[in-house]
C-alpha positions in Angstrom: 108.6 96.6 -139.2 106.2 94.5 -136.5 107.0 90.9 -136.4 109.6 88.8 -138.0 109.9 90.1 -141.7 108.8 87.7 -144.5 111.5 85.8 -146.3 113.0 87.8 -148.9 111.8 91.2 -147.4 114.7 93.9 -146.9 114.7 95.6 -143.5 115.2 98.9 -142.5 118.5 100.4 -144.0 119.1 102.2 -140.8 117.0 101.1 -138.2 116.5 102.9 -135.0 115.6 100.0 -133.1 116.6 96.1 -133.3 114.6 93.2 -131.6 115.8 89.8 -130.9 114.1 86.9 -129.3 111.4 84.3 -129.2 107.4 84.0 -130.2 106.7 86.5 -127.4 109.3 89.2 -128.6 107.8 88.5 -132.2 104.3 89.6 -130.8 102.5 86.3 -131.4 98.7 86.6 -130.2 98.8 90.4 -130.8 97.7 90.9 -134.4 98.9 94.1 -136.2 96.0 95.7 -138.1 98.9 96.5 -140.7 99.9 93.1 -141.1 101.8 90.3 -139.1 102.0 90.4 -135.4 102.2 93.9 -133.2 103.3 92.7 -129.9 105.4 94.7 -126.9 108.0 95.2 -129.4 105.7 97.0 -132.0 104.1 98.9 -129.3 107.2 100.0 -127.6 108.4 101.6 -130.8 105.2 103.3 -131.0 105.8 104.8 -127.3 109.3 105.8 -128.3 108.2 107.5 -131.6 110.2 105.0 -133.6 108.5 104.6 -137.3 107.2 101.1 -138.5 110.1 101.3 -141.1 112.6 101.8 -138.6 111.9 99.0 -136.3 113.6 95.7 -137.4 112.2 92.4 -135.2 114.1 89.4 -136.3 112.6 87.3 -133.5 111.6 83.5 -134.2 109.4 81.3 -132.4 110.9 78.8 -130.1 114.4 80.6 -130.1 116.7 80.0 -127.1 119.4 82.6 -126.3 121.7 80.1 -128.3 119.6 80.6 -131.3 119.4 84.2 -131.0 123.2 84.5 -131.3 123.6 81.7 -133.9 120.6 82.7 -136.3 119.6 86.4 -135.3 122.6 88.2 -134.5 124.5 87.5 -137.7 121.9 89.2 -139.6 121.9 92.5 -137.6 125.7 92.5 -136.4 126.8 95.4 -139.0 123.7 97.5 -138.0 124.1 100.4 -135.7 120.6 100.5 -133.9 120.0 103.3 -131.0 118.1 100.7 -129.0 118.2 96.8 -129.0 115.6 95.1 -127.0 116.1 91.3 -126.1 113.1 89.0 -125.0 114.0 85.6 -124.8 114.6 82.9 -122.1 111.2 81.4 -121.7 112.3 78.5 -123.9 115.5 78.2 -122.1 113.9 77.7 -119.1 111.3 75.4 -120.2 114.1 73.1 -121.9 116.9 73.5 -119.5 120.2 75.4 -119.9 123.4 75.7 -118.4 123.9 78.9 -116.9 127.5 79.3 -118.0 126.7 78.8 -121.8 123.6 81.4 -121.3 125.9 84.0 -120.1 128.5 83.5 -122.6 125.6 84.0 -125.2 124.2 86.9 -123.5 127.8 88.6 -123.1 128.2 88.3 -126.9 124.8 90.0 -127.5 125.4 92.8 -124.9 129.0 93.1 -125.9 127.6 93.6 -129.6 125.4 96.2 -128.3 128.0 98.3 -126.7 130.2 98.0 -129.4 127.5 99.5 -131.9 127.0 102.2 -129.3 123.4 101.3 -128.8 121.4 100.9 -125.5 120.6 97.5 -124.7 117.4 96.2 -123.0 116.3 92.9 -121.5 112.7 91.9 -121.0 112.7 90.1 -117.5 111.4 86.3 -118.2 108.1 86.2 -116.6 106.4 82.8 -114.8 103.9 81.8 -117.3 100.4 80.4 -116.3 101.3 77.3 -118.2 103.1 75.9 -115.1 99.6 76.1 -113.6 97.2 74.5 -116.4 99.5 72.0 -117.8 99.5 68.6 -115.6 103.2 68.8 -114.8 104.4 67.3 -111.5 105.5 69.9 -108.8 108.9 68.6 -109.2 109.3 70.0 -112.8 107.2 73.1 -112.1 109.5 74.0 -109.0 112.6 73.1 -111.4 111.2 75.2 -114.1 110.4 78.3 -111.8 113.8 78.3 -110.4 115.6 78.3 -114.2 113.4 81.4 -114.7 114.9 82.7 -111.9 118.5 81.5 -112.8 118.0 83.0 -116.2 116.8 86.5 -114.8 119.9 86.2 -112.5 122.1 85.9 -116.0 120.4 88.5 -117.7 121.0 90.9 -114.8 124.6 90.1 -114.0 125.8 90.3 -117.8 123.4 93.5 -118.2 125.5 95.2 -115.1 128.9 93.9 -116.4 128.2 95.8 -119.7 126.8 99.2 -118.3 123.3 98.3 -119.1 120.1 98.3 -117.2 118.2 95.3 -116.5 114.4 95.8 -115.2 114.1 93.4 -112.1 111.1 91.1 -112.7 109.1 93.0 -110.4 109.0 96.0 -112.5 106.4 94.2 -114.8 104.6 92.4 -111.5 101.5 92.8 -113.1 102.3 90.0 -115.7 102.0 87.5 -113.1 97.8 88.0 -113.7 96.6 85.4 -115.9 94.3 87.9 -117.4 97.4 89.1 -119.2 98.1 85.7 -121.1 96.3 84.0 -123.9 94.5 80.9 -123.5 97.5 78.7 -123.9 99.4 80.2 -121.0 102.7 81.0 -122.8 102.0 83.9 -125.1 100.9 87.1 -123.9 97.5 88.5 -125.4 97.1 92.1 -126.4 96.5 93.5 -122.7 99.5 91.9 -121.8 102.0 93.1 -124.6 100.1 96.6 -124.0 101.5 96.5 -120.5 104.9 95.2 -121.1 105.3 97.9 -123.8 104.3 100.6 -121.3 106.6 99.6 -118.5 109.5 99.0 -120.8 109.0 102.4 -122.9 109.3 104.4 -119.5 112.7 102.8 -118.8 113.8 103.1 -122.4 113.0 106.4 -122.7 115.0 107.5 -119.7 118.1 105.9 -121.0 117.6 107.2 -124.4 116.3 110.7 -123.8 115.8 112.1 -127.1 117.9 109.7 -129.3 115.2 107.7 -130.7 112.3 110.3 -131.3 
C-alpha cells in the first residue's frame, strides 16, 4: 500500500514492510499512477520485491517522533513485519525538540521493531532547501541545522543501542541538490524520492538478504 491508507481501509494482514513517519515518508509530491503517493517508501518496496499489498505505510503529514509513537505505532504494534522503516525528524528540527525525549521515543520504536524480529532502518534527516528560500534569520537557520544534526545523532545512537544500522547523512549526499526537491523546499520531488529509495534499497537488501523477496 503506497501512502497512508484511507480512513476505514484495511491494511495488509501480514505486511512484510511497515513505514512510519511524516509527509516525506508518506511520499508527498511523488504521485503513484495507481493512486495516492508512491514516494521513497513505495519505490523502496519495489526495489526489494515487496508487493504493493504487503507494504503498509501509516505515515502522516506533519508528524514528529512523538506523533509517530503516539498515533502510528499503536496501529502496527501487533504486526510482525520483516522490515520497519522510519522517516521523520524534519518537523522535530523545524519546531524544536528535547533530545532526551526524542531518544526515549526512538528507543520505543526500535525496541518494538527488535521485539517483533524486524530489521529497522531510519532515513537520515536532510537539510531542506526551505532554509535557503525562506526569509529567516541566520540565527534561526543555524539553530535548525543544528537540530537536524542533533536528531540524526540521536537516530545513530539509538540505532546502535538496538543493534540496528543507521546510514550516515553522507550516504544520501546527493539529496543536498535542490534539484531533488519540490518547489516548496520541504518535500522531495520524484527524482529525490527515487534517489533515496535506491540508496536505502542497497542498505536494506544487505541487511535482509532474501527475507523480504
